N, C-alpha and C positions, 0 to 999 in steps of 0.2 A: 911514793915509789917503793917498790919491793927490792930489797937488796939481794944480790946474787947468793950471798951466804945463806940466806933464809931458805932458798929452794934448791941449792946445789948439794948433792950427796957427795962427800969427799971420797976420793979413791976411785979406782977403776974396777969395781966389783962386777965380775962377769955375770952375776945372777940378776943384774938389773938391766933393763933396756932403757935407752934414751928416749924412746917414743912414748908420748903421753898416751896412757890407756893400754899400753902393751902389758900383757900378763907376765909376771915374774916367772923365771924358770924353776923356782922352788917356792915353797910356802912362805908367806909373809910371817915373820916371827914377831909375836906380840907379847907385851907385858901389860897386865891390868893393875891399876892402882885404884882400889875400891875397898872401902871398909865394911861393906855389907857382904858377909860370907855367903849367904844364900844367893844373892844376886850374882856374885862373882862365880860361884859354882855353876849356876844356870847358864850364865853367859859363856863360860868355858865349855860346857857340854854342847851348847848350840854352835859355837864357833868351830869346835873340833870336828863337827860333822861335814865341814866344808874343807876339802883338801887344799884350798888356796891359802888357808890360814893355820897357824900353829901357835897355841898359847904356850909360851916358854917360861912364864913366871906370873905369880900373883902376889901383890903386896897390899897391906892395909894402911900403911902410913908412909910419910916422906922418906924417912931414913931407910926403912926396909926397901922401898922402891929403888932408891939410889943404889943400894947393894945388889939387888936383883938385876937391875939394868946393867951394872958393871960386870956381873958374872955371866948373864945370859946373852948380852949384846943383841937385843932385839932390833928389828927394823922400826917398830912402832910401839909407843907407850900410850895406852888409853887411860886418861886420868878423869875420875869423877870429880866434877867441880864442887859437889856438895859434901865433901869430906868434912865431918863435924870437928875434928881435932886439927886438921891441917889445911893450909891454904894451898890451892892448886898452883898458884904462881910460885910459891916457895918450893913446892915439889918440882916444878919445871926447872927452876934455876938450879936446884940441887942436882937433879939428873943431868943437866947440861954441863955442869962442872966436871963430871966424870969423863972417863976415857971413851965410852961408847958414844955414838952419834945417831941416836934414834930420832925419828920424827915423833913429835909429841902432839897428841890430839886431846884437847880438853873437851869433855862432854858436859854440857850444862843444862839445867832446867831453865825455862823461860823466866822464872823469878829469881834465879841466882844473880847476885850483885857482883858480877865479874865483867870486866870490859874486854872486848876482843883485842883492842890495841894494846892494853896492858899484857894480855896473854901472849901476843906476838912479841912484844918487847922482852918478855921473860924467856922466850925461846920456843914457844909453841908454834907448830906448823899449821894447826887448824883449831878453830874454836867452833864447835858444832852443838846443835841442840841434841840432847840425849835421845837415842832411838826409842820409839814407842812400840816397836814390834820387831820380830825376828828379821823380817824383810828390811826394815829400816836399819837394823844393826848391821846386816851384811852390806848394805849400801854405804854405811859409815866406814866399815872396814875396807871396802873397795876404794873409797876416797883416800883413806889413810895409806893404802897400798900404792896408789898412784902418787901420792905425796912422797912416799919413801923412795920411789924410783925416778922421779922426774929430775932432769937436769935442764935448767933454763939458761940459755946463753946470756952473757952479760949484756945488759941493755946499753944501746948507744946513747951517748949524752945528747940531751935536747939543746944544749948550749953551744951550738956550732957557730 
């Protein structure tokens, strides 16, 4: 069962619609956590060509990511599961302890030894395969944007 807290965005932010798939009225603000500077730069250049998204910060380790997220207050944090020095679950927990309430998307390679249930338990909203193309990247960001704006009503109990 999915908990309401996992899918509910706190507050009544007017920039978000309650309708699944509805476009936000402003760009989705994104922080990248990726230690590969070349990849992060290329990703940032590609994403910024789409007015639906805005990269508001880039970090290369957990501590830096937590600071950037607290300062930039993004809607979404994209975490590379293959960080050599940092565990993406540790990064997720550290970010979720801060004041910001972003949706966290962990992007993993098929051979990454990370479990989707563990990622969810750490606070991640989505655990996705790393995009293989620019089109796949935009699709991933669209999914993250939907996750950032969706409010799911509390499920009725099945124990009536």
